[in-house]
N, C-alpha and C positions, 0 to 999 in steps of 0.2 A: 503492498500501500505506499503511495507517495504522499512525502508530506502536507502535500494539499489534500489530496484524500480524508487522510487521519482526519484533520482541520476541520474540514465537513464535515464529519463523520462525529466530532465532538458529542452529539446527540443522536441518537440512533434513531434512524430513519425506519416507521413502524407502519405497513399498507394496513387501511384501515378499509373495512370492505363499505361500502356505501349503496346507498338509495336510490330510483329514481322517485321524485315525485311530481305529480302532475300538476297542468295548469291551473294556479288557486290555489295550491297546494302552503305558498310562502305568500304572506301578505304581502301587497303592494308590487309582486313580482307579475309579468304579464309572459313569464317565458316559464318552462320546468325547470326542474331544479334538479339537482345531485348532491345529497346531504346526509348527515350522519349525526346520530344523539349528538350534543354535547357532551356529557359525562365522558365519551368514552376518550376523547380527544384530551381532555382537562387530565384524567386519570394517569397515562401515558405521559402528560406534562410534568405532574406532578412529581413521576419518577425518572425524569430526567430526558424522556423520549421524545421524540415530535410526529406525531400523528398525523398520514398521508390519505384523505378520502382517495378512493378507486373506484369509478363508475362501471357497473356492470355493464360486458358488453360480452360478443362471442369470444372464445378464448378457447384454442388448442393445450396442447401440453407444452407444445414446442413455445408457444406464447408466452404461458404461465412463468415458464423457466424464464424469462428474459426478463416479465415483468418483477421478479421477487428478484432477482439480479443488482437491481436497483435499490432493493432496501434489507433490514435487516431482523427483522421479525415483520408476521403475519398475525394482525386481531383480527377473527371473524366473529361478528357482533350480532344479536339478536336481532329479529325481525319476525319477515314475512315466514309462512309455511313452505315447509319441502313438499313438492308435487306426491303423493303416494303412489304418481305411477313408478317412482325410482325405487320403491319400495314393492312393489308388485298389489296393489290395494287400490281401490276405488276412492274419493275423495268423500270424509263424513259430511254433513251438513253445517258443520263446522266451521272445517278445515279452511281458510280464505288467505287469498295474495299469491297463490304459488304464479308462480313467475318462472318457465323456463332456463330463459338466459343469467336470470340472476343466479340459479343452480346450476347452471353449468359453469359459468364464471367463477364462482365460488369453490364448487368442487375442483378446477383446475387448478385455481391457488393452490389450497390447499395439498393435491397428491403432489405439485411441485416441489411446497414447500417441507411436506413431512420426507419427501427422497434425498430434499438436498439437507437437511437438516437447520433448517429457519426455524428459529425459537419460534411456535406458535400458542398462543393463546386463543380459544376458540368460547363464545359465552351462547346459553339458550340456545337458539338457533343454530348456532354453530358448533354446538356440542350434537345438534341431532343430525346435523348436513354429516357430521364427521362417521358416526354412527350409519347412519345411512350408504354414505362412500364404500364404510367395510362390510356392507350387506345386511346389515339391520335393519327391525323396522320400530315404525314407533304407534304407541297408542295415539289415535288421532286427536281424542278429547278425553281429560278428563276432570274438568272441572263438574263439580258437583256430584263426583262418582262416589258412593257408602263406602266407607273406611278410608278414604284418603282424609287428610288435613287441607288447609286451602295452600294452594300453590299459585293464589294469584289467578287475576284476569288481565289476558295481554289488550292493548289500544284502549289504556283510558279504563279499564274495567277495575284498577285497583293491584295493589301488591300485597304479599304477605309475608312475614318473618319466619322461617323455617328453619330449624337446627337441623342440621346434618353432622352423622358421623361417619369420620375421617380414618380411611384403613391406615393402621400406623408405620408401614413400613412404604407409606407410597409418595409422590415427589408433593401432593398436594398435603401430605401430613408435614413435611417440611418446612411450608409456604406458612399454614396455617395452624397447626399442632394438631390435635387428635376429638376435636370439634370446631363448627363454626355454625353462623348463623346469618342466612341467605336471605336477602330480600328476593321474593318470588314474584313473577306476574307469569307464566308460563303457561299456555289451556292443553301442550302436550308433552308427553314424554317418553324414552327408551321402553321399547315394547322387548323384542328378539335384538339382545345384543350384537353389535359386529365384531366380522374376525380380529383378533390379535387386539381388541381392548381389556381394558381391567376397570371392573368398577373399584373404583376409589372414595365414595359418599354416598349416602342415603339418607335419608328421608323418615323420620319416624312410620309413616307406614307403608316403607320397603320402596318407593320410586325412588332410579338412580339420577344424583345429583350432580354425580363428577363421573369422568372417564379419564384414563392415559393410555395412550398406547402403549403394547406391549411388544413393538418392533422398530427399527429404526435409532440413530444417535441423537438425532436432536432432544432438546425441550420442546415437551408440547404436553399441555394442561387444557381440557376441556369442562366446565362447570355446565349446570343446568340455570341459576341462580344469576343476577346481575349484578354483581360487587361494584360496576361502576357508579349504578346508584347512590350505593353507601359510601363509595372508598372515599370522599370530600372530607366524611365527617369519622369515620372508622379504620383507627389504622390497618386492622385485620384484614378487610376487603381489600387496603391502598395494598397491601405486602404483594398480594395476586400479581400488579401491575409494577412492581418495583423489582421483584422476581421475574418478570418477565422483561422488560427494559434492561435488566442486568444480564440476562442471558443474550437477548439482543448486542447488547453493546460487546458481551465477548466473542461472540459471533462477529461482527465488525470487524474489531481489530485483530482475530487469530489471524492465523496463518491460510495463504491460500487453500483450498482443499483441491487434492488434485483426484484427476479426474475425469474434472468437469466439461471439458472443452472437447463437442462431440466433434464426428469427423465433418471436416470443412466446416468450421467454423469461423470467421473475421467478423473484422470490426470493430468498434466501440462494445455492442451487445455483447459477442462471445468474451471481448476481455473482461468484461464486468462477471460473466458468468465465471469466470474461472473462480472466484469466492466460494461459488457454489462444491459441494460434495461430488455429487453423482446428477447426471441426467438419465432418464431413461428414454 
């Protein structure tokens, strides 16, 4: 890494998945917008990183690697439901907002990040996306289901504080300890667990609240609750972002990853991909 590039990376650059907003969603704007809820970027900034919001677009595997070559970490944010067709089911009446472009975009980034050991923090929808990407399935609507504690309601329906038990030898336990209280507003949850994933936290009702990949060399963690909502006033929730950004800083300043530059690679993008550990 050149001195100029090292200086530019004094704040790790974090790719933050964004959402497309229709005309009229932003007051006094006459155009559609690309946005992300502010608490994500604010939590990243408190940890010393710089969040950059990415607009969903059609993205293949090669292009995803090229995009991530410019970043030190990937933050998969909450939002719309994953299309049930991706896990072989028809949509329930309560399933909302599914967008194939967003699903394809985020799955391509996720696969590229895990393959290249780019530090990854996945939140709410991000956890569900990881599970589906690994062949898992989802409960499409758990709100009001008998026997479950309240897990909140998305889209302004209100959140719930849920105490979760954390597996003691997990990455999550290293950040939060044996238990945590998460602010939840999710109406979906993991059903069938995806391959090479480990459950590392559950709510008292058994609902899965965090998973970690069992494979790969990088730092990756997925939580079902929304730590960004509480991180401004709760140091334990901020620690998730502190740990994530610290891993991104180590990734940015570490040695070039061998074997990343594929056959025929050339130009600035290919040179940037020298940071990556491998490209599929």
